[in-house]
C-alpha positions, 0 to 999 in steps of 0.5 A: 654702765649708763644706769650706774652713771645715771644713779651716780648723778643721783645719790639718793639712788645708791646705797654705799656700805663699807665693803671688803671689795676683794671679797665681793669681787671674788663672789661676783666672779664665782657666779660668772665662771661657769658661763666664762668656762663654757666659753673657754675663758679663764678669769684671773684676779689681782685684788688687794686684800683688805681693801675696805670701801663704801661701795653700793654693792648692787652697782658693783655687781651690774658693772663687773658683770657687764664688763665680764659679759663683753669680754665673753661676747666680743673677745676670743674663745680661750681668752684669759680676763683679768680682774684687779682691784687696788687703791689709786689714792688715799681715798679712792681705788680702781677696778680693772677688767682686762681681756 
């Protein structure tokens, strides 16, 4: 997250492209699920279909994997982690990871 914050302060380091957020998040989670399952963790999603946003896909991947990794490392075995993405305002959206 610190790397992303530094990059956000230097927009020339970000490469946002129009992205289907739900599809991107599902792909990231699919790659992480074997690690989650090995720790007895379940990941569920609440993703708004059709949410299109300009996103730096690499930064999104880094942030989401960091949050999921923290949930595995510091959360109780057998927990359920919920990943949600939805519009917040007309011009913004939110990504929420809760465990």
